[in-house]
C-alpha positions in Angstrom: 4.7 -5.1 20.4 1.2 -6.4 20.0 -1.0 -8.0 22.6 -1.9 -11.6 22.0 -4.5 -13.1 24.2 -3.5 -16.7 23.1 0.1 -16.1 24.2 -0.8 -14.2 27.3 1.6 -11.4 26.7 3.0 -8.9 24.3 5.1 -10.1 21.4 7.0 -8.8 18.4 5.1 -9.5 15.2 7.0 -11.1 12.3 8.8 -8.8 9.9 6.3 -9.5 7.0 3.4 -8.3 9.2 4.2 -4.6 8.7 6.6 -1.8 9.4 8.7 -2.2 12.5 8.4 0.2 15.4 10.9 2.6 13.8 11.1 5.9 12.0 11.7 4.8 8.4 14.3 6.4 6.1 12.7 8.7 3.6 13.0 7.6 -0.1 10.6 9.7 -2.1 7.4 11.5 -2.2 5.1 13.1 -2.8 5.0 12.2 -6.4 2.2 11.9 -8.9 1.9 8.4 -10.5 -1.1 9.4 -12.8 -3.4 12.2 -13.5 -6.4 12.1 -15.9 -9.6 14.0 -16.2 -11.2 11.7 -13.7 -8.4 10.1 -11.6 -5.4 11.2 -9.6 -3.0 8.7 -8.0 -0.2 10.0 -5.8 2.6 8.3 -3.8 2.5 10.4 -0.6 5.8 9.0 0.6 8.0 6.0 0.5 9.9 4.9 3.6 12.5 2.2 3.8 13.3 0.0 6.8 15.9 -2.8 7.2 13.0 -5.3 6.8 11.0 -3.8 4.0 9.4 -0.9 2.3 6.3 1.2 3.1 4.6 3.0 0.3 1.7 5.3 1.2 -0.5 6.0 -1.7 -3.8 7.9 -2.3 -6.2 7.8 -5.2 -9.0 10.1 -6.0 -11.7 9.7 -8.7 -14.7 11.7 -9.8 -17.8 10.6 -11.5 -19.3 7.1 -11.7 -16.8 4.3 -12.5 -19.2 2.0 -14.3 -22.8 1.6 -15.4 -23.7 0.6 -11.8 -22.9 3.4 -9.4 -20.8 2.7 -6.3 -22.5 2.5 -2.9 -23.6 5.8 -1.5 -22.4 5.3 2.1 -18.8 4.7 3.1 -17.8 1.5 4.9 -16.0 1.4 8.2 -12.3 2.2 8.5 -9.9 -0.1 10.4 -10.3 0.3 14.1 -7.2 1.5 16.0 -5.0 -1.5 16.5 -7.5 -3.7 14.7 -7.3 -5.6 11.4 -7.4 -3.7 8.2 -10.6 -4.3 6.3 -10.5 -5.6 2.7 -11.8 -2.8 0.5 -13.7 -5.4 -1.5 -15.6 -6.4 1.6 -16.6 -2.8 2.4 -17.9 -2.1 -1.1 -18.2 -5.2 -3.2 -19.5 -3.2 -6.2 -16.8 -0.5 -6.1 -13.4 -1.3 -7.5 -10.3 0.2 -5.9 -7.0 0.8 -7.5 -4.5 -2.1 -7.5 -0.7 -1.7 -7.0 2.3 -3.8 -7.8 6.0 -3.4 -7.6 8.5 -4.6 -10.2 11.8 -5.4 -8.4 15.3 -4.8 -9.5 15.9 -8.5 -10.2 12.9 -8.6 -12.6 10.5 -10.1 -10.1 7.0 -8.7 -9.5 5.0 -8.5 -6.3 1.3 -7.6 -6.4 -0.8 -6.1 -3.7 -2.4 -8.7 -1.5 -0.6 -11.7 -3.1 0.5 -13.8 -0.2 2.5 -16.3 -2.4 5.8 -15.2 -0.8 4.5 -16.1 2.7 4.1 -19.7 1.7 7.8 -20.3 1.4 8.6 -17.8 4.1 11.1 -15.8 1.9 8.8 -13.2 0.2 8.3 -11.0 -1.4 4.8 -9.9 -0.4 2.9 -6.6 -0.6 -0.2 -6.0 1.4 -2.4 -3.2 2.6 -1.2 -2.4 6.2 -3.4 0.7 6.6 -6.5 1.9 4.7 -9.2 4.6 4.7 -11.6 5.4 2.0 -14.9 7.0 1.0 -17.1 6.9 -2.0 -20.4 8.2 -3.2 -21.8 11.7 -2.9 -23.2 13.9 -5.6 -20.4 13.2 -8.0 -20.2 9.5 -7.4 -16.5 9.6 -6.9 -14.1 7.8 -4.5 -11.2 8.6 -2.4 -8.8 6.0 -0.9 -5.5 6.2 1.1 -3.5 3.0 1.6 -0.2 2.1 3.2 1.4 -0.8 1.3 4.0 -2.9 3.1 6.5 -4.8 1.0 8.6 -7.5 2.7 11.5 -8.1 2.5 13.5 -5.0 1.5 13.7 -5.3 -2.3 16.9 -6.4 -3.9 19.3 -3.8 -5.5 18.1 -2.2 -8.8 15.3 0.1 -9.9 11.9 -0.4 -8.5 8.8 0.4 -10.4 5.6 1.2 -8.5 2.6 0.8 -10.8 -1.1 1.3 -10.4 -4.0 0.1 -12.4 -7.6 1.2 -11.9 -9.3 -0.2 -15.1 -12.8 0.7 -13.9 -11.6 4.3 -14.0 -9.7 4.0 -17.3 -6.2 3.8 -15.7 -3.9 1.1 -16.8 -0.4 0.6 -15.6 0.6 4.1 -14.6 4.1 3.9 -13.1 6.7 5.6 -11.0 10.3 4.4 -10.9 12.3 4.5 -7.7 16.0 4.5 -7.4 16.9 1.1 -5.8 20.2 2.5 -4.4 18.3 5.3 -2.7 15.9 2.7 -1.1 18.7 0.7 0.3 20.5 3.8 1.6 17.3 5.1 3.2 16.9 1.7 5.0 20.2 2.3 6.7 18.8 5.6 8.1 15.8 4.0 9.8 15.9 4.4 13.6 14.0 2.8 16.4 11.4 4.8 18.1 13.2 4.3 21.4 16.8 3.5 22.2 
């Protein structure tokens, strides 16, 4: 439950808002999506819930990404219980990796595309947690993100892909077993009974 000063009490957020207050069913992870001389992208874990899928990813880069070096000081992280900052707002000159999910029915949902919210049916994928840093003597960057996808994807294989063109990474992918995702969602349990 979240506090809402406009409503005067605690309320349950909508399912698309983020993972429910549950222990998710484990699907996969850790697994490497891509590794090059300058970039590593890892799925730390994938958790399934009756309402959706949480994918925690991390990406690390070394060296400058473009002719203009990224900012030398990291921006703020999300305050506890506060809104998640948009990485582009924190470092407008520093490009972060972008993720998408190809669904078993052939549909594609991209990170931070809210199109699915307009009709209320989904799918949507957005960053529900974030921490990052960049700069330093090597001019690299490190980011960890939790990606929430709502609703639970349809049956069939799911392909998590990552692109970080500024770092030379294009469409690296990891395929997840859709049946394992749906089975793991059945294993999710509430924090409290």
